[in-house]
N, C-alpha and C positions, 0 to 999 in steps of 0.2 A: 504494500500500500504506500503510495507516494505521500509527500508532506501535505499537499493540497487536500487529498482525501482525508487524511488524519485530522487536519484542522476543521474541515466541514463536519466530520463525524463528532468531534468534540463539541463544536458549536451546537449541533443538533441535540447532543446528549444534554447539554446545559439548558437548551430550550425546553426539552421534554421535562426535565427536573423542575424548572421554573413553573411551567404550566401546571404540573401536578400539584405543586404546593399552593398555587393560586386557586385551583379548583377546590382544594380542601378548605381554604380560608373562606372563599366565597360561599360555599355550601353551608358552612358552619355559622357565618356571621350575618348573612343576608337572606332575604326571602324572595320568592318569585324569581328564582335563578334562571338566567338565559345564557348558557355557556357558549352559544354560537357567537355571542359578542366578544368572547375572549379569543381574539385572533392572534395566533402565533404560528402561522403557516409558512412564512417566508422571511428570511433574514433581511434586514435593512442596512443601508450604509450608515455607519456611525461616524466614520472619519474618512473624508474624501481624499486625503493625502495618500501618496503612493508609498507602500501598497495599501489599497483600499481595505478598510477594516469594517467588519459586519457584526451586527448583534441582533438578537431577537428582543423586541420590546412590545408592550401592550398596555392598554388602560381598560379599566372596567369600573362601572358604577352601579351599585345596587342600594337597597334600603334595608336597614336593620329592622327586626321585629318591633312592633309598637311597645312591647314590654321590656325591651332592652334599652339601656341608657348608652350614651356615647362612651362614658367612662368604663362601663362594663364591657362594651364591645372592644375597646382598646385593650383592656386587661386580658380578655379572652384571646385576642390576636397575639399578644405577647406570650401567653401560655402555650398556644399551639406552635408558634415559631420556635421558641426555646426548646420545646419537647422534640422538635424535628432537627435540632442542632444548629439553629441560626443564631448569629450574634445580633442582639436586638437593643435598640435605644428608643426612648420616647421623648417627645418635646411638645411644646405648644406654639402655635402660630396664629397670629391675628390677620384675617383677610377681610377688609372692608367691614370691620365690626363683628365678624363671626370668628369666634375662638375655636380653633381646630386642635384636636389631639392627634399628633402625628407619630406613627410607629414606623421605624426604619429598621430593616433587617438585611443582613448580608451572610452569604454562604457560598463557598466555591467560586467567588467572583460575581455571583448573581445578586441582584438587589431587588427588594420589595419595599414599597412605601404605601402605607394605609392611612387615610385621613377620615376622621369622624368628629362630629360636633353635636352638642346638645341643641344647637339652633336649627338643625335640619336632620331628617332621618337618613340622609344619604351617607353611604360609605364608599369612598373612592379608593381604588386599588391601582397601583402602577408597578410594573415589573420589567426588568431588563437583564439580559445576560451581559457578561463582559464583551468588549469588542475584540474580535480576532481577525487577523489577516488570513484570508483563505488561499493566498498564493504569494510567492515571493515578489519583490519589486520587479517590474518589467522594464527592460532597457528601452529607452525612447530614442528614436533616430533624430539627430539634430537636423533641422532644416538648413538648406543652403543659404548662406548670407547674401549671395548675389545670384540673380536669376540666370540660368544657363541659356545659351542661344537655342538649343534643341530641347524641347519639352520632353520630359521623361514620363513614361506611362504610369498611371496611378496603380499601385499594387492592389491585387485582388484580396480583399479581407478574408480571413479564415472563416468558413461557414460556421454559424452559431445556431443553436436551437433554443427557442424560448420555452419557458415553463408552460404546461397546458393552461389555457385560459388567458395567456399573455401573447404579445407580439414583440418582436425586437424593436427597440426604440428607433424611430425614423431619423433621429438627429445624429446619434452616435453609432448606429448599426449594431447595437448590442454590446459595445465595449465599455460603456459606462463612463467614459472619459470625455472631457470637453474636446470637441472637434476643432475648436478654434486655436487651442494651444497644444493639443496632443496630450493633455494631462500634465503639462509642466507648470501651469499657472502663470506663465509669461510668454511673450512673443518677441521676435526680433524686430528692431526698428525698420522703417521703410527707407527708401532711397535717401541718401544723405546722412543716415544714422546707422549705417551698416555695422552690425555686430553689437549694437546697443539693445539691451533688453527693456521691455516695458510691460506693465501689468496687463494681463489679459482681461479685456472688458467684457468678454462673453460670459466667462464663469466667475469673474472677480476674484481670481486666484484660488478658488475652491478646488479647481482641477476636475470637478465632476461635471457631467453633462447637465445642462440647465433644464432639459426636458424631462429626463427620467431620474435626475438627482443621483446618478451613479448606479442605479439598479440595472441598467442595460436593457430593460424591457418595460412594457406598459400593459396594465390590465385592460383587456378588451372591453369589459363592462364599463370602464371609467373613461373611455375615449370620447372626446367631443366630436361633434359632426365634422368640424374642420380636420381633426386629427385622423378620423376614419378615411378621409380622402387620400391619405398616404398608403392605405391598405385596400386596394380594389378587390383583393381576394376575400374580403369580409362581406361583400355585397350579399345581402340575404340573411346575414347572421345578426 
């Protein structure tokens, strides 16, 4: 197994562990549970710098039972998390006059944050895994400083396959990197400034594609009518 596969397997393991703990907490602390809203099906770009780092992250909001207080809910969350081996701290935060009890827990790099308040029945959950690089840094070919008299053919990109239900990003063709700077974050100056670097205005030095934000693909169900124009093969879908 190569390093890329090992990194993805580890990230997936952490994602499954995180979701399992969140399911336990949500079922115990809230009512009318809708776990379909707890989405952890695809890692997201956490750091667009090379190499791209990915993590699983999710948010969920439910309501505590009418008989449960915010303090009791927070105490129950602390008990469940510590029993599962998490390092837990609690604090209070004021948000527009609402005082929230905040439970923060960490284990194996995963993080969980739970917020509850006497001013509202809502219980908010947030979870994320650590950010892992799924592949080593990729060498980037330096562009020519001076245009050559004979144009060179554009290299054919390596074929990529999108996740089912997704299409490759029409802007970066699945690479996830800003096409304006090739993922460097800077571009070379124009005529009269040969060799000088300047900030890439297309991605604003984030290096990630501004359309897919580094994912390399777009959900078909989220495409706008304008974006679907780039995918004539989707006609009728």
